[in-house]
VMD Tcl script that draws the C-alpha trace (Angstrom):
set ca {
  {36.60 23.19 -55.30}
  {39.40 25.73 -54.66}
  {36.87 28.57 -54.72}
  {34.73 26.74 -52.15}
  {37.68 26.21 -49.83}
  {38.69 29.85 -50.04}
  {35.08 30.87 -49.28}
  {34.90 28.63 -46.20}
  {38.25 29.79 -44.94}
  {37.22 33.42 -45.33}
  {34.08 32.79 -43.30}
  {35.73 31.04 -40.38}
  {39.17 32.70 -40.53}
  {40.12 34.08 -37.17}
  {40.88 37.74 -36.97}
  {38.67 38.71 -39.91}
  {35.20 40.12 -39.74}
  {32.98 37.39 -41.02}
  {29.63 35.77 -40.31}
  {30.62 34.13 -37.03}
  {33.36 36.50 -35.89}
  {32.46 39.54 -33.84}
  {34.10 42.81 -34.89}
  {35.28 44.86 -31.94}
  {32.70 47.34 -30.57}
  {30.08 46.70 -33.25}
  {27.60 43.87 -33.52}
  {26.32 42.08 -30.39}
  {27.41 38.52 -29.74}
  {24.94 35.98 -31.11}
  {24.31 32.52 -29.78}
  {24.72 29.68 -32.26}
  {21.63 27.53 -32.65}
  {20.37 24.89 -35.06}
  {17.75 25.27 -37.75}
  {15.70 22.16 -38.53}
  {15.66 21.28 -42.21}
  {12.05 21.55 -43.39}
  {12.63 19.04 -46.16}
  {14.07 15.97 -44.45}
  {13.33 16.88 -40.77}
  {16.73 15.41 -39.82}
  {19.47 17.71 -41.07}
  {20.36 20.62 -38.87}
  {21.90 23.89 -40.04}
  {23.73 26.18 -37.66}
  {22.37 29.74 -37.54}
  {22.78 32.83 -35.40}
  {20.32 33.24 -32.54}
  {18.36 36.17 -33.91}
  {14.90 36.65 -32.37}
  {13.16 36.73 -35.73}
  {14.79 33.49 -36.76}
  {13.98 31.84 -33.45}
  {10.29 32.62 -33.88}
  {10.14 31.02 -37.30}
  {12.16 28.03 -36.15}
  {9.86 27.41 -33.18}
  {6.77 27.71 -35.31}
  {8.14 25.24 -37.84}
  {9.33 22.72 -35.26}
  {6.09 22.70 -33.29}
  {4.04 21.52 -36.24}
  {5.04 18.02 -35.14}
  {2.43 16.92 -32.61}
  {4.69 14.34 -30.96}
  {7.40 16.86 -30.20}
  {7.28 18.21 -26.60}
  {6.34 21.87 -26.56}
  {9.18 22.82 -24.21}
  {11.72 21.66 -26.81}
  {10.24 23.97 -29.44}
  {11.24 27.16 -27.63}
  {14.36 28.56 -26.01}
  {14.61 29.11 -22.26}
  {14.07 32.85 -22.75}
  {10.98 32.28 -24.87}
  {9.54 29.79 -22.38}
  {10.04 32.31 -19.57}
  {8.18 35.02 -21.51}
  {5.26 32.70 -22.34}
  {4.88 31.34 -18.80}
  {5.18 34.78 -17.24}
  {2.31 36.04 -19.39}
  {0.09 33.01 -18.76}
  {0.75 33.05 -15.00}
  {0.25 36.76 -14.35}
  {-2.15 38.14 -16.97}
  {-5.73 38.88 -15.99}
  {-8.64 37.40 -17.88}
  {-9.12 40.57 -19.93}
  {-5.37 40.70 -20.74}
  {-5.41 37.06 -21.84}
  {-8.29 37.81 -24.19}
  {-5.96 40.08 -26.17}
  {-3.91 37.01 -27.17}
  {-4.92 35.18 -30.33}
  {-7.36 32.28 -29.69}
  {-7.84 33.16 -26.00}
  {-11.10 35.10 -26.23}
  {-14.03 33.56 -24.40}
  {-13.83 30.30 -22.49}
  {-10.11 29.64 -23.03}
  {-9.07 32.73 -21.05}
  {-11.52 31.81 -18.28}
  {-10.18 28.25 -18.18}
  {-6.56 29.41 -17.90}
  {-7.33 31.67 -14.91}
  {-9.42 28.94 -13.28}
  {-6.73 26.28 -13.82}
  {-3.87 28.31 -12.35}
  {-6.07 29.35 -9.41}
  {-6.87 25.71 -8.65}
  {-3.56 24.03 -9.50}
  {-1.05 26.85 -9.11}
  {1.11 28.56 -11.77}
  {2.24 26.78 -14.92}
  {5.80 25.42 -14.65}
  {6.17 24.14 -18.22}
  {4.59 24.63 -21.60}
  {3.39 21.02 -21.59}
  {1.34 21.72 -18.44}
  {-0.64 24.37 -20.33}
  {-2.28 21.62 -22.39}
  {-4.05 20.44 -19.22}
  {-6.31 23.49 -19.60}
  {-9.64 22.53 -21.19}
  {-10.01 23.57 -24.87}
  {-6.23 23.99 -25.32}
  {-4.59 21.29 -27.44}
  {-1.18 21.10 -29.12}
  {-2.04 23.07 -32.26}
  {-3.97 25.83 -30.49}
  {-1.31 26.06 -27.76}
  {1.39 26.67 -30.39}
  {-0.67 29.49 -31.91}
  {-1.16 31.03 -28.45}
  {2.56 30.80 -27.59}
  {3.64 32.32 -30.90}
  {1.09 35.09 -30.48}
  {2.56 35.94 -27.07}
  {6.10 36.01 -28.49}
  {5.18 37.91 -31.64}
  {2.04 39.96 -31.02}
  {0.58 41.09 -34.31}
  {1.06 44.76 -34.97}
  {-2.39 46.24 -35.07}
  {-2.63 48.35 -38.16}
  {-4.25 51.69 -37.75}
  {-7.82 51.37 -38.85}
  {-9.17 54.19 -40.89}
  {-11.91 56.05 -39.14}
  {-14.34 56.22 -41.96}
  {-17.27 54.69 -43.71}
  {-15.36 51.73 -45.13}
  {-14.62 50.30 -41.69}
  {-18.07 51.00 -40.28}
  {-19.74 49.35 -43.26}
  {-18.52 46.02 -41.92}
  {-21.12 46.12 -39.18}
  {-23.26 49.27 -39.60}
  {-25.54 50.12 -42.53}
  {-26.37 52.53 -44.05}
  {-23.07 54.39 -43.95}
  {-22.78 57.04 -41.25}
  {-19.97 59.37 -40.30}
  {-18.08 57.79 -37.43}
  {-17.96 61.05 -35.47}
  {-21.76 61.13 -35.28}
  {-21.86 57.60 -33.89}
  {-19.14 58.34 -31.33}
  {-21.08 61.40 -30.13}
  {-24.22 59.36 -29.45}
  {-25.13 59.52 -25.77}
  {-27.52 56.55 -25.94}
  {-28.94 54.01 -28.36}
  {-31.85 51.57 -28.50}
  {-30.86 48.11 -29.74}
  {-33.75 46.14 -31.28}
  {-33.92 42.42 -32.08}
  {-36.91 40.68 -33.62}
  {-37.77 37.01 -33.09}
  {-40.50 34.79 -34.46}
  {-42.98 35.97 -31.81}
  {-41.20 38.70 -29.83}
  {-39.41 42.01 -30.14}
  {-36.73 42.80 -27.54}
  {-34.91 46.07 -27.00}
  {-32.10 47.46 -24.86}
  {-31.60 51.12 -24.05}
  {-27.92 51.73 -23.27}
  {-25.78 54.82 -22.80}
  {-22.21 55.47 -23.88}
  {-20.84 54.28 -20.52}
  {-22.49 50.88 -21.21}
  {-25.06 51.31 -18.48}
  {-28.31 49.48 -19.21}
  {-31.10 52.03 -18.88}
  {-33.93 49.77 -19.99}
  {-34.19 46.15 -21.11}
  {-37.49 44.67 -22.19}
  {-39.28 42.38 -24.61}
  {-42.86 42.20 -25.83}
  {-44.84 39.40 -27.39}
  {-46.42 40.00 -30.81}
  {-49.35 37.64 -31.29}
  {-49.76 38.28 -35.01}
  {-46.21 37.24 -35.94}
  {-45.86 34.19 -38.19}
  {-49.63 33.67 -38.25}
  {-51.77 33.01 -41.31}
  {-50.92 35.08 -44.36}
  {-48.68 37.67 -42.65}
  {-51.38 40.35 -42.61}
  {-49.69 43.75 -42.86}
  {-52.39 45.44 -40.77}
  {-51.89 42.97 -37.91}
  {-48.11 43.35 -38.07}
  {-48.46 47.12 -38.08}
  {-50.66 47.07 -35.00}
  {-48.27 44.90 -32.98}
  {-45.12 46.74 -34.04}
  {-46.67 50.16 -33.39}
  {-47.59 49.06 -29.86}
  {-44.00 47.98 -29.21}
  {-42.48 51.16 -30.63}
  {-44.68 53.29 -28.36}
  {-42.68 51.88 -25.42}
  {-39.29 52.83 -26.86}
  {-37.43 55.64 -25.04}
  {-35.90 58.51 -27.01}
  {-32.35 57.86 -28.23}
  {-29.76 59.17 -30.68}
  {-29.85 56.02 -32.82}
  {-32.00 52.93 -33.17}
  {-30.11 49.76 -34.10}
  {-32.12 47.04 -35.82}
  {-30.49 43.61 -36.09}
  {-29.80 42.47 -39.65}
  {-30.45 38.70 -39.72}
  {-27.88 36.44 -41.29}
  {-30.32 34.05 -42.98}
  {-29.45 33.42 -46.63}
  {-32.25 33.64 -49.23}
  {-30.86 30.40 -50.68}
  {-31.94 28.55 -47.53}
  {-35.44 27.68 -48.74}
  {-36.41 25.84 -45.56}
  {-36.13 29.12 -43.61}
  {-37.75 31.28 -46.26}
  {-40.96 31.91 -44.21}
  {-38.82 33.10 -41.28}
  {-36.76 35.32 -43.59}
  {-39.91 36.92 -45.05}
  {-41.21 37.54 -41.53}
  {-37.96 39.13 -40.31}
  {-37.60 41.34 -43.38}
  {-41.21 42.49 -43.01}
  {-40.69 43.50 -39.38}
  {-37.36 45.13 -40.25}
  {-38.95 47.24 -42.99}
  {-41.79 48.37 -40.70}
  {-39.37 49.30 -37.93}
  {-37.36 51.44 -40.34}
  {-40.50 53.12 -41.64}
  {-42.04 53.82 -38.23}
  {-38.84 54.91 -36.45}
  {-37.40 57.09 -39.21}
  {-38.46 60.72 -38.72}
  {-38.87 63.13 -41.59}
  {-35.36 64.40 -42.32}
  {-33.71 66.77 -44.71}
  {-31.85 65.33 -47.71}
  {-28.23 64.65 -46.84}
  {-28.78 64.42 -43.09}
  {-27.63 61.33 -41.20}
  {-30.09 58.45 -40.75}
  {-31.34 57.71 -37.26}
  {-32.29 54.05 -37.81}
  {-29.43 51.69 -38.63}
  {-28.86 48.02 -39.33}
  {-26.23 46.10 -37.39}
  {-24.95 42.83 -38.76}
  {-25.84 39.83 -36.59}
  {-22.67 38.03 -37.66}
  {-20.50 40.98 -36.60}
  {-21.96 40.84 -33.09}
  {-21.41 37.08 -32.99}
  {-17.76 37.43 -33.97}
  {-17.22 40.16 -31.40}
  {-18.33 37.84 -28.59}
  {-16.77 34.70 -30.10}
  {-20.17 33.08 -30.66}
  {-19.61 31.95 -34.26}
  {-19.12 28.20 -34.73}
  {-18.66 27.32 -38.38}
  {-21.33 29.27 -40.23}
  {-23.72 29.43 -37.27}
  {-24.03 31.75 -34.31}
  {-24.50 30.10 -30.93}
  {-26.48 31.38 -27.94}
  {-25.13 34.32 -25.97}
  {-27.04 33.40 -22.80}
  {-23.94 32.34 -20.86}
  {-22.12 35.53 -21.84}
  {-25.01 37.67 -20.64}
  {-25.35 35.74 -17.35}
  {-21.65 36.25 -16.70}
  {-21.96 40.01 -17.34}
  {-24.91 40.23 -14.95}
  {-22.92 38.46 -12.24}
  {-19.89 40.70 -12.77}
  {-22.13 43.77 -12.53}
  {-23.03 42.72 -9.00}
  {-19.64 41.55 -7.69}
  {-17.09 43.66 -9.58}
  {-16.27 47.28 -8.94}
  {-15.64 48.06 -12.61}
  {-17.81 45.64 -14.66}
  {-17.92 45.47 -18.43}
  {-21.63 46.39 -18.35}
  {-23.53 48.05 -15.51}
  {-27.01 46.67 -14.79}
  {-29.43 48.41 -12.41}
  {-30.34 46.17 -9.48}
  {-34.01 45.97 -10.48}
  {-33.14 44.68 -13.98}
  {-30.84 42.01 -12.53}
  {-33.67 40.78 -10.31}
  {-36.16 40.95 -13.17}
  {-34.12 38.95 -15.69}
  {-31.93 36.71 -13.51}
  {-34.02 33.64 -14.39}
  {-34.74 34.55 -18.01}
  {-31.85 32.54 -19.45}
  {-32.19 29.15 -17.79}
  {-31.69 26.04 -19.91}
  {-35.05 24.68 -18.76}
  {-37.01 27.73 -19.86}
  {-38.95 27.49 -23.08}
  {-37.36 30.40 -24.92}
  {-34.32 31.22 -22.76}
  {-34.77 34.90 -23.60}
  {-32.64 34.73 -26.74}
  {-34.04 37.99 -28.10}
  {-33.22 39.74 -24.81}
  {-29.66 38.38 -24.97}
  {-29.17 39.43 -28.56}
  {-30.52 42.95 -28.01}
  {-28.12 43.48 -25.10}
  {-25.08 42.03 -26.89}
  {-25.80 44.15 -29.96}
  {-25.80 47.34 -27.88}
  {-22.54 46.39 -26.14}
  {-20.85 45.45 -29.42}
  {-21.87 48.79 -30.96}
  {-20.05 50.86 -28.33}
  {-17.06 48.51 -28.05}
  {-16.48 48.26 -31.80}
  {-16.53 52.04 -32.05}
  {-13.78 52.26 -29.45}
  {-11.43 49.85 -31.27}
}
mol new
graphics top color blue
foreach p $ca { graphics top sphere $p radius 0.5 }
foreach p [lrange $ca 0 end-1] q [lrange $ca 1 end] { graphics top cylinder $p $q radius 0.2 }
display resetview
């Protein structure tokens, strides 16, 4: 007991340098705040107002859904969060965790219609933003994750490109042809390094998924399609994400693997041993994640994303992708909900080409 009293007196004794006393001309003055006890949720422990502690306190407190969001953060933290949400552009908001895709669009649309956000609670009026996701967004704004330097090498590229290729060769590519195969179509996009669409087409293949998958019929259709391909530094063939364990889709898997093998065989020129391949696989799931199209284990349609890019190409001075005017007119009605196919192969071929150049720049 005596030891405890001496310890407490030494901590709070005036004139001595202790936890809550500020030595002259040394440490900055800290504001005393309370730490919520994570065990009983009632007891409060006084702590110094360090930024790192504040972040962990806010994160812990906001796990309670009934607790108002504005009470989870200090006035300074609220000001930082609201300033970012009220002034950031759509592309800047997409850099925040959970705000890629529709959430960033909804935030810009909401503040344009209703004015700037005045409280953290008002942010939850934005569609798709609920209490839990809002907390993650706020904490991400306060403590942006330090992006670790990614190694420029084969290990990183293997996540979305196969076979392995030296990154420098891919970065030097002036143009690529992105190819996506469907059950009755093959679509391709010719794009340059500046993400300008040079060509964007699809062709029907009448022999696909018919009868006994005759190799001669497949070869005839695929050869006719390849004859329309422009020259490029690399040809990217989509790697489907269908699992062999999914027996109900086994006929589709056999079809896609057959077309994939023929494309590799017909597009690969004779090359010297050790030289870089010209035909590559790109993972369908990697493209889906890049555009936030993965829901659970499935990839959703990218039609809305492509339609938005086409619109921006017409109205914006510096669009994400530049479409020639004739291609916009040609494909403007290819992705309607009422259409039979909605041009999914066209969408996927374009998104794959964009993802290739954007992932290389990260």
